[in-house]
VEXFI-24786 format. One record per residue (C-alpha): x, y, z; residue in three letters. Coordinates in Angstrom, 1 decimal, always signed. Layout:
<nuzas>
<nuza><c1>X</c1><c2>Y</c2><c3>Z</c3><res>ALA</res></nuza>
...
</nuzas>
This chain:
<nuzas>
<nuza><c1>+5.9</c1><c2>+4.7</c2><c3>+26.3</c3><res>MET</res></nuza>
<nuza><c1>+2.6</c1><c2>+2.7</c2><c3>+26.2</c3><res>PHE</res></nuza>
<nuza><c1>+2.9</c1><c2>+1.8</c2><c3>+29.9</c3><res>ASN</res></nuza>
<nuza><c1>+2.9</c1><c2>-2.0</c2><c3>+29.5</c3><res>HIS</res></nuza>
<nuza><c1>+4.5</c1><c2>-4.8</c2><c3>+27.6</c3><res>ARG</res></nuza>
<nuza><c1>+2.9</c1><c2>-5.9</c2><c3>+24.4</c3><res>THR</res></nuza>
<nuza><c1>+0.8</c1><c2>-9.1</c2><c3>+24.3</c3><res>ASN</res></nuza>
<nuza><c1>+1.5</c1><c2>-9.4</c2><c3>+20.5</c3><res>VAL</res></nuza>
<nuza><c1>+4.0</c1><c2>-11.9</c2><c3>+19.4</c3><res>ASN</res></nuza>
<nuza><c1>+6.0</c1><c2>-9.9</c2><c3>+16.8</c3><res>ILE</res></nuza>
<nuza><c1>+7.7</c1><c2>-13.1</c2><c3>+15.7</c3><res>ASP</res></nuza>
<nuza><c1>+4.5</c1><c2>-14.4</c2><c3>+14.1</c3><res>ASN</res></nuza>
<nuza><c1>+4.7</c1><c2>-15.0</c2><c3>+10.4</c3><res>ARG</res></nuza>
<nuza><c1>+2.0</c1><c2>-12.3</c2><c3>+9.8</c3><res>ILE</res></nuza>
<nuza><c1>+1.9</c1><c2>-9.2</c2><c3>+12.0</c3><res>VAL</res></nuza>
<nuza><c1>-0.6</c1><c2>-6.4</c2><c3>+11.6</c3><res>CYS</res></nuza>
<nuza><c1>+0.0</c1><c2>-3.0</c2><c3>+13.3</c3><res>TYR</res></nuza>
<nuza><c1>-3.1</c1><c2>-0.9</c2><c3>+13.8</c3><res>ASP</res></nuza>
<nuza><c1>-2.4</c1><c2>+2.6</c2><c3>+15.0</c3><res>ILE</res></nuza>
<nuza><c1>-5.9</c1><c2>+4.0</c2><c3>+14.4</c3><res>LYS</res></nuza>
<nuza><c1>-6.7</c1><c2>+4.5</c2><c3>+18.0</c3><res>GLU</res></nuza>
<nuza><c1>-3.4</c1><c2>+6.1</c2><c3>+19.1</c3><res>LEU</res></nuza>
<nuza><c1>-4.8</c1><c2>+9.6</c2><c3>+18.8</c3><res>GLY</res></nuza>
<nuza><c1>-3.2</c1><c2>+12.7</c2><c3>+17.3</c3><res>LYS</res></nuza>
<nuza><c1>-0.5</c1><c2>+13.1</c2><c3>+19.9</c3><res>GLN</res></nuza>
<nuza><c1>+0.9</c1><c2>+9.6</c2><c3>+19.5</c3><res>LEU</res></nuza>
<nuza><c1>+0.2</c1><c2>+8.8</c2><c3>+15.9</c3><res>LYS</res></nuza>
<nuza><c1>+3.4</c1><c2>+10.2</c2><c3>+14.5</c3><res>LYS</res></nuza>
<nuza><c1>+5.6</c1><c2>+8.3</c2><c3>+17.0</c3><res>ILE</res></nuza>
<nuza><c1>+3.4</c1><c2>+5.2</c2><c3>+16.5</c3><res>GLY</res></nuza>
<nuza><c1>+4.1</c1><c2>+5.3</c2><c3>+12.8</c3><res>MET</res></nuza>
<nuza><c1>+7.8</c1><c2>+5.7</c2><c3>+13.4</c3><res>LEU</res></nuza>
<nuza><c1>+7.8</c1><c2>+2.8</c2><c3>+15.9</c3><res>VAL</res></nuza>
<nuza><c1>+6.0</c1><c2>+0.6</c2><c3>+13.4</c3><res>VAL</res></nuza>
<nuza><c1>+8.4</c1><c2>+1.5</c2><c3>+10.6</c3><res>GLN</res></nuza>
<nuza><c1>+11.4</c1><c2>+0.8</c2><c3>+12.8</c3><res>ASP</res></nuza>
<nuza><c1>+9.9</c1><c2>-2.5</c2><c3>+13.8</c3><res>GLN</res></nuza>
<nuza><c1>+9.4</c1><c2>-3.5</c2><c3>+10.2</c3><res>VAL</res></nuza>
<nuza><c1>+13.0</c1><c2>-2.4</c2><c3>+9.3</c3><res>TRP</res></nuza>
<nuza><c1>+14.2</c1><c2>-4.7</c2><c3>+12.1</c3><res>ASN</res></nuza>
<nuza><c1>+12.2</c1><c2>-7.6</c2><c3>+10.8</c3><res>ARG</res></nuza>
<nuza><c1>+13.6</c1><c2>-7.0</c2><c3>+7.3</c3><res>VAL</res></nuza>
<nuza><c1>+17.1</c1><c2>-7.1</c2><c3>+8.7</c3><res>THR</res></nuza>
<nuza><c1>+16.5</c1><c2>-10.3</c2><c3>+10.7</c3><res>ILE</res></nuza>
<nuza><c1>+14.8</c1><c2>-12.0</c2><c3>+7.7</c3><res>ASN</res></nuza>
<nuza><c1>+17.6</c1><c2>-11.0</c2><c3>+5.4</c3><res>ARG</res></nuza>
<nuza><c1>+20.1</c1><c2>-12.8</c2><c3>+7.6</c3><res>ALA</res></nuza>
<nuza><c1>+17.8</c1><c2>-15.9</c2><c3>+7.4</c3><res>ALA</res></nuza>
<nuza><c1>+17.5</c1><c2>-15.5</c2><c3>+3.6</c3><res>HIS</res></nuza>
<nuza><c1>+13.8</c1><c2>-14.7</c2><c3>+3.8</c3><res>LYS</res></nuza>
<nuza><c1>+11.9</c1><c2>-11.9</c2><c3>+2.0</c3><res>SER</res></nuza>
<nuza><c1>+9.6</c1><c2>-9.6</c2><c3>+4.0</c3><res>THR</res></nuza>
<nuza><c1>+6.3</c1><c2>-8.2</c2><c3>+2.6</c3><res>ARG</res></nuza>
<nuza><c1>+5.3</c1><c2>-4.8</c2><c3>+4.0</c3><res>TYR</res></nuza>
<nuza><c1>+1.8</c1><c2>-3.6</c2><c3>+3.2</c3><res>TYR</res></nuza>
<nuza><c1>+1.1</c1><c2>+0.0</c2><c3>+4.1</c3><res>ILE</res></nuza>
<nuza><c1>-2.6</c1><c2>+0.9</c2><c3>+4.0</c3><res>ASP</res></nuza>
<nuza><c1>-3.5</c1><c2>+4.6</c2><c3>+3.9</c3><res>GLU</res></nuza>
<nuza><c1>+0.0</c1><c2>+5.2</c2><c3>+2.8</c3><res>MET</res></nuza>
<nuza><c1>-0.7</c1><c2>+8.9</c2><c3>+2.2</c3><res>HIS</res></nuza>
<nuza><c1>-0.8</c1><c2>+9.4</c2><c3>+5.9</c3><res>LEU</res></nuza>
<nuza><c1>+2.9</c1><c2>+8.4</c2><c3>+6.2</c3><res>LEU</res></nuza>
<nuza><c1>+3.8</c1><c2>+11.1</c2><c3>+3.7</c3><res>LEU</res></nuza>
<nuza><c1>+2.1</c1><c2>+13.9</c2><c3>+5.6</c3><res>LYS</res></nuza>
<nuza><c1>+4.8</c1><c2>+14.2</c2><c3>+8.3</c3><res>GLU</res></nuza>
<nuza><c1>+8.4</c1><c2>+15.0</c2><c3>+7.4</c3><res>ASP</res></nuza>
<nuza><c1>+9.9</c1><c2>+12.3</c2><c3>+9.6</c3><res>GLN</res></nuza>
<nuza><c1>+7.6</c1><c2>+9.5</c2><c3>+8.6</c3><res>THR</res></nuza>
<nuza><c1>+7.9</c1><c2>+10.6</c2><c3>+4.9</c3><res>ALA</res></nuza>
<nuza><c1>+11.7</c1><c2>+10.5</c2><c3>+5.1</c3><res>ALA</res></nuza>
<nuza><c1>+11.6</c1><c2>+7.0</c2><c3>+6.7</c3><res>TYR</res></nuza>
<nuza><c1>+9.1</c1><c2>+5.8</c2><c3>+4.1</c3><res>THR</res></nuza>
<nuza><c1>+11.4</c1><c2>+6.9</c2><c3>+1.2</c3><res>ILE</res></nuza>
<nuza><c1>+14.4</c1><c2>+5.3</c2><c3>+2.9</c3><res>GLU</res></nuza>
<nuza><c1>+12.4</c1><c2>+2.1</c2><c3>+3.2</c3><res>ILE</res></nuza>
<nuza><c1>+11.2</c1><c2>+2.3</c2><c3>-0.4</c3><res>TRP</res></nuza>
<nuza><c1>+14.7</c1><c2>+2.9</c2><c3>-1.8</c3><res>LYS</res></nuza>
<nuza><c1>+16.5</c1><c2>+0.2</c2><c3>+0.3</c3><res>ARG</res></nuza>
<nuza><c1>+14.1</c1><c2>-2.6</c2><c3>+1.1</c3><res>PHE</res></nuza>
<nuza><c1>+14.5</c1><c2>-4.5</c2><c3>-2.1</c3><res>ARG</res></nuza>
<nuza><c1>+18.2</c1><c2>-4.8</c2><c3>-1.6</c3><res>LYS</res></nuza>
<nuza><c1>+17.5</c1><c2>-6.3</c2><c3>+1.8</c3><res>TRP</res></nuza>
<nuza><c1>+14.8</c1><c2>-8.7</c2><c3>+0.7</c3><res>GLY</res></nuza>
<nuza><c1>+11.9</c1><c2>-6.4</c2><c3>+1.6</c3><res>GLY</res></nuza>
<nuza><c1>+8.9</c1><c2>-5.9</c2><c3>-0.7</c3><res>ILE</res></nuza>
<nuza><c1>+7.0</c1><c2>-2.7</c2><c3>+0.3</c3><res>PRO</res></nuza>
<nuza><c1>+3.5</c1><c2>-2.1</c2><c3>-1.0</c3><res>THR</res></nuza>
<nuza><c1>+1.7</c1><c2>+1.2</c2><c3>-0.6</c3><res>GLY</res></nuza>
<nuza><c1>-2.1</c1><c2>+1.2</c2><c3>-0.7</c3><res>ILE</res></nuza>
<nuza><c1>-4.4</c1><c2>+4.3</c2><c3>-0.8</c3><res>THR</res></nuza>
<nuza><c1>-7.7</c1><c2>+5.4</c2><c3>-2.1</c3><res>GLN</res></nuza>
<nuza><c1>-6.7</c1><c2>+9.0</c2><c3>-1.7</c3><res>ASN</res></nuza>
<nuza><c1>-4.3</c1><c2>+9.3</c2><c3>-4.6</c3><res>ILE</res></nuza>
<nuza><c1>-4.6</c1><c2>+13.1</c2><c3>-4.5</c3><res>LYS</res></nuza>
<nuza><c1>-3.2</c1><c2>+13.2</c2><c3>-1.0</c3><res>ASP</res></nuza>
<nuza><c1>-0.4</c1><c2>+10.8</c2><c3>-2.0</c3><res>LEU</res></nuza>
<nuza><c1>+0.5</c1><c2>+12.9</c2><c3>-5.0</c3><res>LEU</res></nuza>
<nuza><c1>+0.5</c1><c2>+16.1</c2><c3>-2.9</c3><res>ALA</res></nuza>
<nuza><c1>+3.7</c1><c2>+14.8</c2><c3>-1.2</c3><res>SER</res></nuza>
<nuza><c1>+6.9</c1><c2>+16.1</c2><c3>-2.6</c3><res>ARG</res></nuza>
<nuza><c1>+8.4</c1><c2>+12.7</c2><c3>-1.8</c3><res>GLU</res></nuza>
<nuza><c1>+6.1</c1><c2>+10.7</c2><c3>-4.2</c3><res>ILE</res></nuza>
<nuza><c1>+8.5</c1><c2>+11.0</c2><c3>-7.1</c3><res>GLU</res></nuza>
<nuza><c1>+11.1</c1><c2>+9.0</c2><c3>-5.1</c3><res>ASN</res></nuza>
<nuza><c1>+8.5</c1><c2>+6.3</c2><c3>-4.5</c3><res>ILE</res></nuza>
<nuza><c1>+7.4</c1><c2>+6.1</c2><c3>-8.2</c3><res>PHE</res></nuza>
<nuza><c1>+11.0</c1><c2>+6.1</c2><c3>-9.4</c3><res>GLU</res></nuza>
<nuza><c1>+11.7</c1><c2>+3.1</c2><c3>-7.1</c3><res>ASN</res></nuza>
<nuza><c1>+8.6</c1><c2>+1.1</c2><c3>-7.9</c3><res>SER</res></nuza>
<nuza><c1>+8.6</c1><c2>-1.6</c2><c3>-10.5</c3><res>ASP</res></nuza>
<nuza><c1>+4.9</c1><c2>-2.3</c2><c3>-10.2</c3><res>PHE</res></nuza>
<nuza><c1>+1.8</c1><c2>-0.2</c2><c3>-9.9</c3><res>VAL</res></nuza>
<nuza><c1>-1.7</c1><c2>-1.5</c2><c3>-9.9</c3><res>TYR</res></nuza>
<nuza><c1>-4.3</c1><c2>+1.2</c2><c3>-10.7</c3><res>MET</res></nuza>
<nuza><c1>-8.1</c1><c2>+0.9</c2><c3>-10.6</c3><res>LEU</res></nuza>
<nuza><c1>-10.8</c1><c2>+3.5</c2><c3>-11.3</c3><res>ASN</res></nuza>
<nuza><c1>-9.6</c1><c2>+7.1</c2><c3>-10.6</c3><res>GLN</res></nuza>
<nuza><c1>-11.5</c1><c2>+10.4</c2><c3>-10.0</c3><res>ALA</res></nuza>
<nuza><c1>-11.2</c1><c2>+13.0</c2><c3>-12.8</c3><res>SER</res></nuza>
<nuza><c1>-8.7</c1><c2>+15.3</c2><c3>-11.0</c3><res>GLY</res></nuza>
<nuza><c1>-6.5</c1><c2>+12.3</c2><c3>-9.9</c3><res>ASP</res></nuza>
<nuza><c1>-6.5</c1><c2>+10.9</c2><c3>-13.5</c3><res>ARG</res></nuza>
<nuza><c1>-5.0</c1><c2>+14.1</c2><c3>-14.9</c3><res>GLN</res></nuza>
<nuza><c1>-2.3</c1><c2>+14.3</c2><c3>-12.2</c3><res>ILE</res></nuza>
<nuza><c1>-1.5</c1><c2>+10.6</c2><c3>-12.7</c3><res>LEU</res></nuza>
<nuza><c1>-1.4</c1><c2>+11.0</c2><c3>-16.5</c3><res>ALA</res></nuza>
<nuza><c1>+1.3</c1><c2>+13.7</c2><c3>-16.1</c3><res>ARG</res></nuza>
<nuza><c1>+3.2</c1><c2>+12.0</c2><c3>-13.3</c3><res>GLN</res></nuza>
<nuza><c1>+3.3</c1><c2>+8.5</c2><c3>-14.9</c3><res>LEU</res></nuza>
<nuza><c1>+3.1</c1><c2>+9.3</c2><c3>-18.6</c3><res>GLY</res></nuza>
<nuza><c1>-0.3</c1><c2>+7.8</c2><c3>-19.3</c3><res>ILE</res></nuza>
<nuza><c1>-1.8</c1><c2>+8.4</c2><c3>-22.7</c3><res>SER</res></nuza>
<nuza><c1>-5.4</c1><c2>+9.5</c2><c3>-23.1</c3><res>PRO</res></nuza>
<nuza><c1>-6.3</c1><c2>+6.0</c2><c3>-24.5</c3><res>HIS</res></nuza>
<nuza><c1>-4.7</c1><c2>+4.2</c2><c3>-21.5</c3><res>GLN</res></nuza>
<nuza><c1>-6.4</c1><c2>+6.7</c2><c3>-19.2</c3><res>LEU</res></nuza>
<nuza><c1>-9.8</c1><c2>+5.4</c2><c3>-20.5</c3><res>SER</res></nuza>
<nuza><c1>-9.1</c1><c2>+2.1</c2><c3>-18.6</c3><res>TYR</res></nuza>
<nuza><c1>-9.2</c1><c2>+3.9</c2><c3>-15.2</c3><res>VAL</res></nuza>
<nuza><c1>-12.1</c1><c2>+6.2</c2><c3>-16.2</c3><res>THR</res></nuza>
<nuza><c1>-15.5</c1><c2>+5.0</c2><c3>-15.0</c3><res>HIS</res></nuza>
<nuza><c1>-14.1</c1><c2>+1.5</c2><c3>-15.1</c3><res>SER</res></nuza>
<nuza><c1>-15.8</c1><c2>-1.4</c2><c3>-13.4</c3><res>GLY</res></nuza>
<nuza><c1>-14.7</c1><c2>-3.8</c2><c3>-10.6</c3><res>GLU</res></nuza>
<nuza><c1>-11.5</c1><c2>-5.5</c2><c3>-11.5</c3><res>GLY</res></nuza>
<nuza><c1>-10.6</c1><c2>-3.2</c2><c3>-14.4</c3><res>GLU</res></nuza>
<nuza><c1>-7.6</c1><c2>-0.9</c2><c3>-14.6</c3><res>GLY</res></nuza>
<nuza><c1>-4.0</c1><c2>-0.5</c2><c3>-15.5</c3><res>LEU</res></nuza>
<nuza><c1>-0.8</c1><c2>-2.4</c2><c3>-14.5</c3><res>LEU</res></nuza>
<nuza><c1>+2.5</c1><c2>-0.7</c2><c3>-14.7</c3><res>PHE</res></nuza>
<nuza><c1>+5.5</c1><c2>-2.9</c2><c3>-14.8</c3><res>TYR</res></nuza>
<nuza><c1>+8.8</c1><c2>-1.1</c2><c3>-15.5</c3><res>GLY</res></nuza>
<nuza><c1>+8.0</c1><c2>+1.0</c2><c3>-18.5</c3><res>ASN</res></nuza>
<nuza><c1>+5.1</c1><c2>-1.2</c2><c3>-19.7</c3><res>ILE</res></nuza>
<nuza><c1>+1.5</c1><c2>-0.1</c2><c3>-19.2</c3><res>ILE</res></nuza>
<nuza><c1>-1.0</c1><c2>-2.9</c2><c3>-19.6</c3><res>LEU</res></nuza>
<nuza><c1>-4.8</c1><c2>-2.6</c2><c3>-19.4</c3><res>PRO</res></nuza>
<nuza><c1>-6.5</c1><c2>-5.5</c2><c3>-17.6</c3><res>PHE</res></nuza>
<nuza><c1>-9.9</c1><c2>-6.9</c2><c3>-16.8</c3><res>ILE</res></nuza>
<nuza><c1>-10.1</c1><c2>-9.4</c2><c3>-14.0</c3><res>ASP</res></nuza>
<nuza><c1>-13.4</c1><c2>-11.2</c2><c3>-13.6</c3><res>ARG</res></nuza>
<nuza><c1>-12.5</c1><c2>-13.0</c2><c3>-10.4</c3><res>PHE</res></nuza>
<nuza><c1>-15.0</c1><c2>-15.8</c2><c3>-9.7</c3><res>PRO</res></nuza>
<nuza><c1>-17.2</c1><c2>-14.8</c2><c3>-6.7</c3><res>LYS</res></nuza>
<nuza><c1>-18.3</c1><c2>-18.3</c2><c3>-5.8</c3><res>ASP</res></nuza>
<nuza><c1>-14.8</c1><c2>-19.3</c2><c3>-4.5</c3><res>THR</res></nuza>
<nuza><c1>-13.4</c1><c2>-19.6</c2><c3>-1.0</c3><res>GLU</res></nuza>
<nuza><c1>-10.6</c1><c2>-17.3</c2><c3>-2.0</c3><res>LEU</res></nuza>
<nuza><c1>-13.0</c1><c2>-14.6</c2><c3>-3.0</c3><res>TYR</res></nuza>
<nuza><c1>-14.9</c1><c2>-14.9</c2><c3>+0.3</c3><res>ARG</res></nuza>
<nuza><c1>-11.6</c1><c2>-14.4</c2><c3>+2.2</c3><res>ILE</res></nuza>
<nuza><c1>-10.5</c1><c2>-11.5</c2><c3>+0.1</c3><res>MET</res></nuza>
<nuza><c1>-13.7</c1><c2>-9.4</c2><c3>-0.4</c3><res>THR</res></nuza>
<nuza><c1>-13.8</c1><c2>-6.1</c2><c3>+1.3</c3><res>THR</res></nuza>
<nuza><c1>-17.5</c1><c2>-5.5</c2><c3>+0.6</c3><res>LYS</res></nuza>
<nuza><c1>-19.3</c1><c2>-5.2</c2><c3>+3.9</c3><res>LEU</res></nuza>
<nuza><c1>-22.6</c1><c2>-6.6</c2><c3>+2.6</c3><res>GLN</res></nuza>
<nuza><c1>-20.8</c1><c2>-9.7</c2><c3>+1.3</c3><res>GLU</res></nuza>
<nuza><c1>-18.9</c1><c2>-10.1</c2><c3>+4.6</c3><res>LEU</res></nuza>
<nuza><c1>-22.2</c1><c2>-9.9</c2><c3>+6.5</c3><res>LYS</res></nuza>
<nuza><c1>-23.8</c1><c2>-12.4</c2><c3>+4.2</c3><res>GLU</res></nuza>
<nuza><c1>-20.7</c1><c2>-14.7</c2><c3>+4.5</c3><res>GLY</res></nuza>
<nuza><c1>-21.0</c1><c2>-14.8</c2><c3>+8.3</c3><res>LYS</res></nuza>
<nuza><c1>-24.6</c1><c2>-16.0</c2><c3>+8.1</c3><res>GLN</res></nuza>
<nuza><c1>-23.8</c1><c2>-19.0</c2><c3>+6.0</c3><res>SER</res></nuza>
</nuzas>
């Protein structure tokens, strides 16, 4: 389909699939190919008694198309039994919540990490996840590293002041200005 063999070793311990440049015509099939590849990795790792972590950035995009949404729900429901740990990431919670499939994902998620939310998103999330007005205050105009953790039926507010002068922070930061400054040092 892509007219040549891959030069990516998909047996590496960490593999990142980037389908950003596939274009509109190939994006849907690209998402399905990635999901299928991940499912194959989970199957292989299960036989080797290894767990597989699957991080899905911009997850709301997978829920826009019926086929990729159905596959995503299948993954979400079955991965844990196979040693898979799916993690969905999105800043566009409204788009994610617009999917009729989101209830299946929330019902099959033991852990949700929520940071500051826009007003409209907060109200939808409050209804969807049963968040009280007091708990909602922790994701209303909250600062960096502040929010709510959902674990099972426990909702826990948190404040994490991660030290910025560490190597781990330098590796993890997504702030472009800090990344630029880090390259100069």
